[in-house]
BALO-437495 format. One record per atom (N, C-alpha, C): residue number from 1; residue in one letter; atom name; x, y, z. Coordinates in steps of 0.05 Angstrom, whole numbers, plus 32768, in hexadecimal, padded with zeros to 4 digits. Example, Ala and Ser with C-alpha at 12.3 -4.5 7.8 and 13.67 -1.06 7.14 Angstrom:
# BALO-437495
REC  num  residuo  atomo     x     y     z
REC    1        A      N  8108  7F8E  809C
REC    1        A     CA  80F6  7FA6  809C
REC    1        A      C  8108  7FBE  809C
REC    2        S      N  8101  7FD3  808E
REC    2        S     CA  8111  7FEB  808F
REC    2        S      C  8102  8001  809D
END
This chain:
# BALO-437495
REC  num  residuo  atomo     x     y     z
REC    1        M      N  7CAD  83F9  7E10
REC    1        M     CA  7CC6  83EB  7E1A
REC    1        M      C  7CCE  83F8  7E35
REC    2        E      N  7CD1  83EA  7E46
REC    2        E     CA  7CD6  83FA  7E5F
REC    2        E      C  7CF9  83F3  7E64
REC    3        S      N  7CFC  8406  7E75
REC    3        S     CA  7D1B  83FF  7E80
REC    3        S      C  7D1C  83FF  7E9E
REC    4        I      N  7D3A  83F3  7EAA
REC    4        I     CA  7D39  83F6  7EBF
REC    4        I      C  7D55  83FF  7ECA
REC    5        Q      N  7D61  840A  7EDF
REC    5        Q     CA  7D7F  840E  7EDE
REC    5        Q      C  7D8C  8403  7EF9
REC    6        V      N  7DA0  83F8  7EED
REC    6        V     CA  7DA8  83E0  7F03
REC    6        V      C  7DC6  83EB  7F0A
REC    7        K      N  7DCE  83EF  7F22
REC    7        K     CA  7DE3  83FE  7F2E
REC    7        K      C  7DF6  83DF  7F32
REC    8        T      N  7E0E  83DE  7F28
REC    8        T     CA  7E1C  83BF  7F30
REC    8        T      C  7E30  83CA  7F42
REC    9        P      N  7E31  83B8  7F5A
REC    9        P     CA  7E44  83BA  7F71
REC    9        P      C  7E65  83B9  7F71
REC   10        A      N  7E6C  83AB  7F55
REC   10        A     CA  7E8C  83A2  7F53
REC   10        A      C  7E93  83A2  7F38
REC   11        H      N  7EAD  839E  7F31
REC   11        H     CA  7EB3  839C  7F1B
REC   11        H      C  7EA8  8382  7F0F
REC   12        S      N  7EA4  836B  7F1B
REC   12        S     CA  7E98  8354  7F0D
REC   12        S      C  7E89  834E  7F1F
REC   13        A      N  7E6B  834D  7F19
REC   13        A     CA  7E4F  8345  7F23
REC   13        A      C  7E3F  833B  7F1D
REC   14        A      N  7E2D  832A  7F29
REC   14        A     CA  7E0F  8320  7F1C
REC   14        A      C  7E00  8331  7F31
REC   15        V      N  7DF0  833F  7F26
REC   15        V     CA  7DD7  834E  7F34
REC   15        V      C  7DBC  833C  7F27
REC   16        D      N  7DAB  8339  7F3F
REC   16        D     CA  7D8E  8327  7F38
REC   16        D      C  7D80  833F  7F37
REC   17        I      N  7D73  8345  7F1B
REC   17        I     CA  7D60  8352  7F14
REC   17        I      C  7D41  834D  7F10
REC   18        T      N  7D3D  8334  7F1A
REC   18        T     CA  7D25  8328  7F1B
REC   18        T      C  7D0E  8337  7F20
REC   19        D      N  7D0E  833E  7F3B
REC   19        D     CA  7CF9  834D  7F43
REC   19        D      C  7CF3  8369  7F3C
REC   20        Q      N  7D0E  8373  7F2C
REC   20        Q     CA  7D08  838A  7F20
REC   20        Q      C  7CF6  8385  7F07
REC   21        V      N  7D00  8371  7EF6
REC   21        V     CA  7CF0  836E  7EDB
REC   21        V      C  7CD4  8367  7EDF
REC   22        A      N  7CCD  8356  7EFC
REC   22        A     CA  7CB5  8351  7F02
REC   22        A      C  7CA4  8362  7F06
REC   23        A      N  7CAA  837D  7F17
REC   23        A     CA  7C9F  8391  7F1B
REC   23        A      C  7C98  83A3  7F06
REC   24        K      N  7CAD  83A2  7EEB
REC   24        K     CA  7CA6  83B2  7ED6
REC   24        K      C  7C8F  83A8  7EC7
REC   25        L      N  7C8C  8385  7ECD
REC   25        L     CA  7C79  837C  7EBF
REC   25        L      C  7C5B  837D  7ECB
REC   26        R      N  7C61  8385  7EE7
REC   26        R     CA  7C43  8388  7EF4
REC   26        R      C  7C3D  83A4  7EEB
REC   27        E      N  7C48  83B8  7EE8
REC   27        E     CA  7C4E  83CD  7EE2
REC   27        E      C  7C3A  83D6  7ECB
REC   28        I      N  7C46  83C2  7EB5
REC   28        I     CA  7C3A  83CD  7E9D
REC   28        I      C  7C1B  83B0  7E97
REC   29        E      N  7C10  83A8  7EB0
REC   29        E     CA  7C01  8396  7EAA
REC   29        E      C  7C01  837E  7E98
REC   30        A      N  7C1D  837B  7E96
REC   30        A     CA  7C22  835E  7E86
REC   30        A      C  7C0B  8344  7E89
REC   31        R      N  7C0B  8338  7E76
REC   31        R     CA  7BF9  8321  7E83
REC   31        R      C  7C0F  8304  7E78
REC   32        D      N  7C07  82F8  7E5D
REC   32        D     CA  7C10  82E1  7E56
REC   32        D      C  7C24  82EE  7E3C
REC   33        G      N  7C3F  82DF  7E3C
REC   33        G     CA  7C4E  82E7  7E1E
REC   33        G      C  7C6A  82E4  7E27
REC   34        I      N  7C7B  82F7  7E18
REC   34        I     CA  7C9A  82F0  7E1F
REC   34        I      C  7CA2  830A  7E26
REC   35        C      N  7CB5  830B  7E3D
REC   35        C     CA  7CC9  8322  7E3B
REC   35        C      C  7CE3  831F  7E36
REC   36        L      N  7CE9  832E  7E26
REC   36        L     CA  7D03  8338  7E1D
REC   36        L      C  7D16  8346  7E2C
REC   37        I      N  7D27  833E  7E37
REC   37        I     CA  7D40  8352  7E46
REC   37        I      C  7D54  8355  7E44
REC   38        Y      N  7D60  8369  7E37
REC   38        Y     CA  7D78  8371  7E2C
REC   38        Y      C  7D86  8389  7E37
REC   39        T      N  7D9D  838A  7E34
REC   39        T     CA  7DAD  839F  7E3C
REC   39        T      C  7DBC  83AA  7E26
REC   40        P      N  7DBD  83C2  7E26
REC   40        P     CA  7DCD  83CF  7E0D
REC   40        P      C  7DED  83D5  7E18
REC   41        H      N  7DF5  83C6  7E22
REC   41        H     CA  7E16  83C2  7E28
REC   41        H      C  7E28  83B4  7E1E
REC   42        T      N  7E42  83BE  7E19
REC   42        T     CA  7E4E  83A6  7E0C
REC   42        T      C  7E5C  8399  7E21
REC   43        T      N  7E5D  83A0  7E3C
REC   43        T     CA  7E75  8392  7E4E
REC   43        T      C  7E62  8388  7E60
REC   44        A      N  7E41  8383  7E66
REC   44        A     CA  7E37  8376  7E71
REC   44        A      C  7E21  8367  7E66
REC   45        A      N  7E14  8352  7E71
REC   45        A     CA  7E05  833D  7E62
REC   45        A      C  7DE6  8336  7E77
REC   46        L      N  7DDD  8327  7E70
REC   46        L     CA  7DC6  831E  7E7B
REC   46        L      C  7DC4  8301  7E7B
REC   47        T      N  7DBB  82F2  7E94
REC   47        T     CA  7DB7  82D6  7E8D
REC   47        T      C  7DA5  82CE  7EA2
REC   48        I      N  7D9C  82B5  7EA6
REC   48        I     CA  7D86  82A6  7EB5
REC   48        I      C  7D96  828F  7EC1
REC   49        N      N  7D97  8290  7EE0
REC   49        N     CA  7DA2  827A  7EEA
REC   49        N      C  7D9D  8277  7F03
REC   50        E      N  7D9F  826E  7F19
REC   50        E     CA  7D9E  8261  7F31
REC   50        E      C  7DA5  8276  7F3E
REC   51        G      N  7D8B  8280  7F51
REC   51        G     CA  7D94  8296  7F62
REC   51        G      C  7D91  828F  7F81
REC   52        A      N  7D87  827A  7F84
REC   52        A     CA  7D87  8272  7FA1
REC   52        A      C  7DA2  8271  7FB2
REC   53        D      N  7DB2  8268  7FA4
REC   53        D     CA  7DCE  8265  7FB1
REC   53        D      C  7DE3  827B  7FA9
REC   54        P      N  7DE9  828E  7FB0
REC   54        P     CA  7DF9  82A6  7FA2
REC   54        P      C  7E1A  829C  7F9D
REC   55        D      N  7E28  8284  7FA6
REC   55        D     CA  7E38  8279  7FA1
REC   55        D      C  7E34  826E  7F7E
REC   56        V      N  7E1E  8266  7F78
REC   56        V     CA  7E18  825F  7F59
REC   56        V      C  7E26  827A  7F40
REC   57        A      N  7E1B  8292  7F49
REC   57        A     CA  7E21  82A6  7F3E
REC   57        A      C  7E43  82AD  7F41
REC   58        A      N  7E48  82A6  7F60
REC   58        A     CA  7E69  82AD  7F5E
REC   58        A      C  7E75  829F  7F51
REC   59        D      N  7E73  827F  7F54
REC   59        D     CA  7E7A  826E  7F40
REC   59        D      C  7E7C  8279  7F22
REC   60        I      N  7E63  827B  7F14
REC   60        I     CA  7E67  828A  7EFA
REC   60        I      C  7E7B  829B  7EF4
REC   61        L      N  7E7A  82AF  7F02
REC   61        L     CA  7E8A  82C9  7EFE
REC   61        L      C  7EA9  82BE  7F03
REC   62        D      N  7EAD  82AB  7F15
REC   62        D     CA  7EC8  82A4  7F17
REC   62        D      C  7ED3  8290  7F00
REC   63        A      N  7EC6  8283  7EF1
REC   63        A     CA  7EC7  8273  7EE5
REC   63        A      C  7ECE  8286  7EC6
REC   64        L      N  7EB6  8298  7EBD
REC   64        L     CA  7EC3  82A8  7EAC
REC   64        L      C  7ED9  82BE  7EB3
REC   65        D      N  7EE4  82BA  7ECC
REC   65        D     CA  7EFD  82C9  7ECC
REC   65        D      C  7F13  82B7  7EC6
REC   66        R      N  7F0F  82A1  7ECA
REC   66        R     CA  7F2A  828B  7EC2
REC   66        R      C  7F25  8287  7EA4
REC   67        I      N  7F0B  8284  7E9A
REC   67        I     CA  7F0B  8284  7E78
REC   67        I      C  7F19  829B  7E6A
REC   68        V      N  7F15  82B3  7E79
REC   68        V     CA  7F14  82D0  7E6B
REC   68        V      C  7F24  82DB  7E7D
REC   69        P      N  7F3D  82DE  7E82
REC   69        P     CA  7F4C  82F5  7E97
REC   69        P      C  7F4F  830B  7E99
REC   70        W      N  7F48  831A  7EA8
REC   70        W     CA  7F4B  8336  7E9F
REC   70        W      C  7F61  833E  7E92
REC   71        R      N  7F79  8335  7E9B
REC   71        R     CA  7F91  833C  7E8E
REC   71        R      C  7F9B  8327  7E79
REC   72        A      N  7FA3  832D  7E62
REC   72        A     CA  7FA9  831C  7E4E
REC   72        A      C  7FB4  8331  7E31
REC   73        A      N  7FBD  8325  7E20
REC   73        A     CA  7FC1  8335  7E0A
REC   73        A      C  7FAD  833C  7DF6
REC   74        Y      N  7F9F  834E  7E03
REC   74        Y     CA  7F85  835A  7DF4
REC   74        Y      C  7F90  8372  7DE6
REC   75        K      N  7F82  8376  7DCF
REC   75        K     CA  7F8D  8392  7DC4
REC   75        K      C  7F7D  83AA  7DC2
REC   76        H      N  7F64  83A4  7DCF
REC   76        H     CA  7F52  83BC  7DD4
REC   76        H      C  7F5F  83CE  7DE5
REC   77        S      N  7F63  83EA  7DE1
REC   77        S     CA  7F6E  83FA  7DF0
REC   77        S      C  7F62  8409  7E0B
REC   78        E      N  7F4B  8402  7E0B
REC   78        E     CA  7F3F  8409  7E22
REC   78        E      C  7F3F  83F4  7E41
REC   79        G      N  7F48  83E3  7E35
REC   79        G     CA  7F50  83CC  7E4C
REC   79        G      C  7F3E  83BD  7E5D
REC   80        N      N  7F2D  83B9  7E4D
REC   80        N     CA  7F18  83A9  7E52
REC   80        N      C  7F05  8399  7E42
REC   81        S      N  7F1A  838A  7E34
REC   81        S     CA  7F0F  8374  7E1A
REC   81        S      C  7F07  8364  7E2C
REC   82        A      N  7F0C  835A  7E43
REC   82        A     CA  7F08  833C  7E54
REC   82        A      C  7EE2  8341  7E53
REC   83        A      N  7EDB  835B  7E60
REC   83        A     CA  7EC5  835F  7E65
REC   83        A      C  7EB2  835C  7E43
REC   84        H      N  7EBF  8364  7E30
REC   84        H     CA  7EAF  8367  7E18
REC   84        H      C  7EA9  8342  7E11
REC   85        I      N  7EC2  8338  7E12
REC   85        I     CA  7EC3  831A  7E0E
REC   85        I      C  7EAB  830B  7E20
REC   86        K      N  7EAE  8314  7E3D
REC   86        K     CA  7E9A  8301  7E4E
REC   86        K      C  7E7F  830A  7E44
REC   87        A      N  7E72  8324  7E3C
REC   87        A     CA  7E5A  832D  7E37
REC   87        A      C  7E53  831D  7E1B
REC   88        V      N  7E6A  8315  7E0C
REC   88        V     CA  7E5D  8309  7DF1
REC   88        V      C  7E59  82EB  7E01
REC   89        L      N  7E69  82DD  7E10
REC   89        L     CA  7E5F  82C6  7E18
REC   89        L      C  7E49  82BE  7E22
REC   90        V      N  7E44  82D6  7E33
REC   90        V     CA  7E2B  82D1  7E46
REC   90        V      C  7E12  82D6  7E34
REC   91        G      N  7E14  82F1  7E28
REC   91        G     CA  7E01  82FA  7E11
REC   91        G      C  7DF3  8318  7E1F
REC   92        G      N  7DE0  8324  7E0B
REC   92        G     CA  7DD7  8341  7E19
REC   92        G      C  7DBD  833E  7E1A
REC   93        S      N  7DB0  8326  7E19
REC   93        S     CA  7D93  8321  7E19
REC   93        S      C  7D87  830D  7E23
REC   94        V      N  7D6E  830C  7E33
REC   94        V     CA  7D66  82F0  7E38
REC   94        V      C  7D4B  82F5  7E32
REC   95        Q      N  7D38  82DD  7E34
REC   95        Q     CA  7D1F  82E1  7E2E
REC   95        Q      C  7D0C  82CE  7E43
REC   96        V      N  7CF8  82D7  7E47
REC   96        V     CA  7CEA  82C8  7E5C
REC   96        V      C  7CCD  82C7  7E54
REC   97        I      N  7CC0  82AF  7E58
REC   97        I     CA  7CA5  82A6  7E55
REC   97        I      C  7C97  82BD  7E70
REC   98        V      N  7C86  82CD  7E69
REC   98        V     CA  7C72  82D4  7E7E
REC   98        V      C  7C59  82CC  7E83
REC   99        Q      N  7C50  82C2  7E94
REC   99        Q     CA  7C38  82B6  7E99
REC   99        Q      C  7C27  82C5  7EAE
REC  100        S      N  7C13  82CB  7EAB
REC  100        S     CA  7BFB  82D5  7EC1
REC  100        S      C  7C0C  82EF  7ECF
REC  101        G      N  7C1C  8303  7EC3
REC  101        G     CA  7C2A  8315  7EC3
REC  101        G      C  7C44  8315  7ED2
REC  102        R      N  7C4E  82F9  7ED1
REC  102        R     CA  7C6A  82EF  7EDF
REC  102        R      C  7C7B  82E3  7ECE
REC  103        P      N  7C92  82E7  7ED4
REC  103        P     CA  7CA8  82DE  7EC5
REC  103        P      C  7CA6  82BB  7ECC
REC  104        F      N  7CA6  82AA  7EBF
REC  104        F     CA  7C9D  8292  7EC2
REC  104        F      C  7CC0  8287  7EC5
REC  105        L      N  7CC8  827E  7EDB
REC  105        L     CA  7CE0  8278  7EDF
REC  105        L      C  7CE4  825B  7EEE
REC  106        G      N  7CFC  8250  7EEE
REC  106        G     CA  7CF6  8237  7F02
REC  106        G      C  7CFE  823C  7F1B
REC  107        T      N  7CFB  8229  7F30
REC  107        T     CA  7CFA  822D  7F4C
REC  107        T      C  7D12  823E  7F50
REC  108        W      N  7D25  8233  7F4A
REC  108        W     CA  7D44  8249  7F50
REC  108        W      C  7D4D  825B  7F3D
REC  109        E      N  7D3D  825E  7F29
REC  109        E     CA  7D46  8271  7F19
REC  109        E      C  7D3E  828E  7F18
REC  110        R      N  7D56  829E  7F14
REC  110        R     CA  7D56  82BA  7F15
REC  110        R      C  7D62  82CB  7EFD
REC  111        I      N  7D59  82E3  7EF2
REC  111        I     CA  7D66  82F1  7EE6
REC  111        I      C  7D7D  8302  7EEB
REC  112        F      N  7D91  8300  7EDC
REC  112        F     CA  7DB0  8309  7EE8
REC  112        F      C  7DB8  8320  7ECF
REC  113        L      N  7DB8  833E  7EDF
REC  113        L     CA  7DD2  834D  7ECC
REC  113        L      C  7DF0  8341  7ED7
REC  114        C      N  7DFA  833C  7EC7
REC  114        C     CA  7E15  8335  7ECB
REC  114        C      C  7E23  8351  7EBD
REC  115        E      N  7E38  835D  7ED3
REC  115        E     CA  7E48  8373  7ED4
REC  115        E      C  7E64  8366  7ECC
REC  116        F      N  7E72  836F  7EB4
REC  116        F     CA  7E93  836B  7EB1
REC  116        F      C  7EA0  837F  7EB1
REC  117        D      N  7E9A  8394  7EBA
REC  117        D     CA  7EAC  83AF  7EBA
REC  117        D      C  7E9E  83C6  7EC5
REC  118        G      N  7E96  83BF  7EDE
REC  118        G     CA  7E8E  83CC  7EF2
REC  118        G      C  7EA6  83DD  7F03
REC  119        P      N  7E91  83E9  7F22
REC  119        P     CA  7E7C  83EE  7F1B
REC  119        P      C  7E6F  8403  7F0B
REC  120        R      N  7E55  83F8  7F01
REC  120        R     CA  7E46  8412  7EEE
REC  120        R      C  7E26  8412  7EF5
REC  121        T      N  7E1F  8428  7EE8
REC  121        T     CA  7DFD  8420  7EEB
REC  121        T      C  7DF9  841A  7ECA
REC  122        R      N  7DEA  8403  7ECB
REC  122        R     CA  7DE5  83F4  7EB4
REC  122        R      C  7DC0  83FB  7EAB
REC  123        K      N  7DBF  83FE  7E94
REC  123        K     CA  7DA3  83FF  7E88
REC  123        K      C  7D9A  83DE  7E7E
REC  124        V      N  7D82  83DA  7E86
REC  124        V     CA  7D77  83C1  7E7E
REC  124        V      C  7D59  83C9  7E71
REC  125        L      N  7D57  83C2  7E59
REC  125        L     CA  7D3D  83C6  7E48
REC  125        L      C  7D2D  83AA  7E4B
REC  126        I      N  7D12  83B1  7E51
REC  126        I     CA  7D00  839C  7E50
REC  126        I      C  7CE8  83A1  7E40
REC  127        E      N  7CE3  838C  7E2E
REC  127        E     CA  7CCF  8391  7E1A
REC  127        E      C  7CBB  8377  7E20
REC  128        F      N  7CA0  837C  7E22
REC  128        F     CA  7C8D  8369  7E24
REC  128        F      C  7C81  8364  7E0C
REC  129        L      N  7C85  834D  7E04
REC  129        L     CA  7C70  8342  7DE1
REC  129        L      C  7C54  8333  7DF3
REC  130        A      N  7C40  8339  7DF1
REC  130        A     CA  7C29  832C  7DF8
REC  130        A      C  7C23  8318  7DE3
REC  131        R      N  7C16  8300  7DF0
REC  131        R     CA  7C0F  82EE  7DDE
REC  131        R      C  7BEE  82F4  7DD4
REC  132        T      N  7BEC  82F1  7DBD
REC  132        T     CA  7BD4  82F5  7DAF
REC  132        T      C  7BC5  82DD  7DAF
REC  133        A      N  7BAC  82E3  7DAE
REC  133        A     CA  7B98  82C8  7DAE
REC  133        A      C  7B9C  82B9  7D93
END
Protein backbone atom coordinates (compact mmCIF):
# COMPACT_ATOMS: atom_id res chain seq x y z
CA UNK A 1 0.00 0.00 0.00
CA UNK A 2 1.19 3.48 -0.87
CA UNK A 3 0.18 6.82 0.63
CA UNK A 4 0.33 10.50 -0.16
CA UNK A 5 -0.10 13.56 2.03
CA UNK A 6 -2.41 16.32 0.83
CA UNK A 7 -2.41 19.79 2.36
CA UNK A 8 -5.83 21.31 1.92
CA UNK A 9 -5.97 25.09 1.44
CA UNK A 10 -9.29 26.01 3.04
CA UNK A 11 -12.16 24.97 5.27
CA UNK A 12 -13.91 23.51 2.22
CA UNK A 13 -11.95 22.55 -0.88
CA UNK A 14 -11.63 20.08 -3.73
CA UNK A 15 -7.95 19.26 -4.28
CA UNK A 16 -6.97 17.54 -7.52
CA UNK A 17 -4.78 14.55 -6.60
CA UNK A 18 -4.77 12.86 -10.02
CA UNK A 19 -1.11 13.57 -10.75
CA UNK A 20 -0.01 12.33 -7.32
CA UNK A 21 -1.94 9.08 -7.78
CA UNK A 22 -0.47 8.63 -11.27
CA UNK A 23 3.03 9.25 -9.89
CA UNK A 24 2.55 6.52 -7.26
CA UNK A 25 1.39 4.10 -9.97
CA UNK A 26 4.54 4.87 -12.00
CA UNK A 27 6.68 4.49 -8.88
CA UNK A 28 5.40 0.98 -8.20
CA UNK A 29 5.52 0.10 -11.92
CA UNK A 30 1.81 -0.71 -12.07
CA UNK A 31 0.53 -2.10 -15.37
CA UNK A 32 -3.13 -3.20 -15.75
CA UNK A 33 -5.59 -3.56 -12.90
CA UNK A 34 -7.59 -1.55 -10.41
CA UNK A 35 -6.46 1.23 -8.10
CA UNK A 36 -8.33 1.71 -4.84
CA UNK A 37 -7.92 5.19 -3.39
CA UNK A 38 -9.10 5.72 0.20
CA UNK A 39 -8.89 8.46 2.80
CA UNK A 40 -9.04 7.41 6.47
CA UNK A 41 -10.69 10.63 7.65
CA UNK A 42 -14.29 11.16 8.71
CA UNK A 43 -14.47 14.78 7.53
CA UNK A 44 -12.89 14.35 4.09
CA UNK A 45 -13.92 12.39 1.00
CA UNK A 46 -12.85 11.35 -2.49
CA UNK A 47 -14.60 11.72 -5.81
CA UNK A 48 -14.00 11.68 -9.54
CA UNK A 49 -15.44 14.54 -11.53
CA UNK A 50 -14.65 17.21 -14.10
CA UNK A 51 -11.31 18.90 -13.62
CA UNK A 52 -11.08 21.09 -16.70
CA UNK A 53 -13.31 23.85 -15.32
CA UNK A 54 -12.66 24.74 -11.65
CA UNK A 55 -16.18 26.14 -11.43
CA UNK A 56 -17.54 22.58 -11.43
CA UNK A 57 -15.77 21.76 -8.14
CA UNK A 58 -16.83 25.12 -6.71
CA UNK A 59 -20.45 24.43 -7.70
CA UNK A 60 -20.32 20.99 -6.06
CA UNK A 61 -18.94 22.44 -2.82
CA UNK A 62 -21.55 25.24 -2.89
CA UNK A 63 -24.36 22.73 -3.45
CA UNK A 64 -23.14 20.59 -0.55
CA UNK A 65 -23.09 23.73 1.64
CA UNK A 66 -26.73 24.39 0.74
CA UNK A 67 -27.75 20.78 1.36
CA UNK A 68 -25.76 20.49 4.60
CA UNK A 69 -25.29 23.93 6.18
CA UNK A 70 -22.40 24.39 8.59
CA UNK A 71 -24.65 25.81 11.30
CA UNK A 72 -27.72 23.77 12.23
CA UNK A 73 -29.17 21.97 15.24
CA UNK A 74 -26.48 19.28 15.22
CA UNK A 75 -25.75 17.39 18.44
CA UNK A 76 -22.07 16.54 17.89
CA UNK A 77 -20.10 18.59 20.42
CA UNK A 78 -17.07 19.29 18.20
CA UNK A 79 -19.18 21.51 15.96
CA UNK A 80 -18.21 19.83 12.69
CA UNK A 81 -21.21 17.59 12.04
CA UNK A 82 -21.74 19.16 8.63
CA UNK A 83 -18.27 17.94 7.60
CA UNK A 84 -19.07 14.40 8.75
CA UNK A 85 -22.37 14.39 6.85
CA UNK A 86 -20.77 15.69 3.64
CA UNK A 87 -18.07 13.00 3.88
CA UNK A 88 -20.79 10.34 4.13
CA UNK A 89 -22.61 11.77 1.11
CA UNK A 90 -19.50 11.93 -1.10
CA UNK A 91 -17.76 8.79 0.17
CA UNK A 92 -14.35 7.84 1.46
CA UNK A 93 -13.01 5.93 -1.54
CA UNK A 94 -12.95 5.66 -5.31
CA UNK A 95 -11.75 2.96 -7.67
CA UNK A 96 -10.02 3.62 -10.97
CA UNK A 97 -9.15 1.22 -13.76
CA UNK A 98 -5.42 1.27 -14.47
CA UNK A 99 -4.38 0.59 -18.04
CA UNK A 100 -0.73 0.49 -19.13
CA UNK A 101 0.25 1.96 -15.77
CA UNK A 102 -2.00 5.02 -15.93
CA UNK A 103 -5.38 5.84 -14.41
CA UNK A 104 -8.03 5.28 -17.07
CA UNK A 105 -10.15 8.42 -16.73
CA UNK A 106 -12.52 10.20 -19.07
CA UNK A 107 -11.33 13.23 -21.03
CA UNK A 108 -12.34 15.75 -18.37
CA UNK A 109 -12.17 13.53 -15.29
CA UNK A 110 -9.83 14.07 -12.36
CA UNK A 111 -9.55 12.55 -8.87
CA UNK A 112 -10.33 14.94 -6.03
CA UNK A 113 -9.82 14.89 -2.29
CA UNK A 114 -12.75 16.85 -0.85
CA UNK A 115 -11.99 18.72 2.35
CA UNK A 116 -14.91 19.61 4.59
CA UNK A 117 -13.16 20.61 7.84
CA UNK A 118 -9.86 22.20 6.95
CA UNK A 119 -7.38 23.38 6.30
CA UNK A 120 -5.54 20.21 7.28
CA UNK A 121 -2.99 17.70 6.08
CA UNK A 122 -4.82 14.58 4.92
CA UNK A 123 -3.57 11.09 4.22
CA UNK A 124 -4.70 9.27 1.09
CA UNK A 125 -4.00 5.55 0.75
CA UNK A 126 -3.46 3.96 -2.65
CA UNK A 127 -3.70 0.21 -3.24
CA UNK A 128 -3.04 -1.25 -6.68
CA UNK A 129 -4.58 -4.61 -7.52
CA UNK A 130 -2.95 -6.16 -10.57
CA UNK A 131 -4.94 -8.02 -13.19
CA UNK A 132 -4.01 -11.65 -13.30
CA UNK A 133 -3.87 -13.68 -16.49
